[in-house]
C-alpha positions, 0 to 999 in steps of 0.5 A: 952636621948639615951635609949629610941630609944634603943629598942631591935628591934633597937639593933638587926638592928644596931647589925645586921648591924655589925655582918651580913654586916660587917660595922665598929661598929665606922661608925654604932654608929656615923651614928645612932647618927647623924641620931637622931640628937645628932651629926652633 
């Protein structure tokens, strides 16, 4: 399940990658899912 790993700290880090660092939201999401082993 996704929800247990998406705690407040993780969401803040992902959002900062997008809002502050200017990274592409799709890439941030894809990288996160890949890191967790949910996608290849």
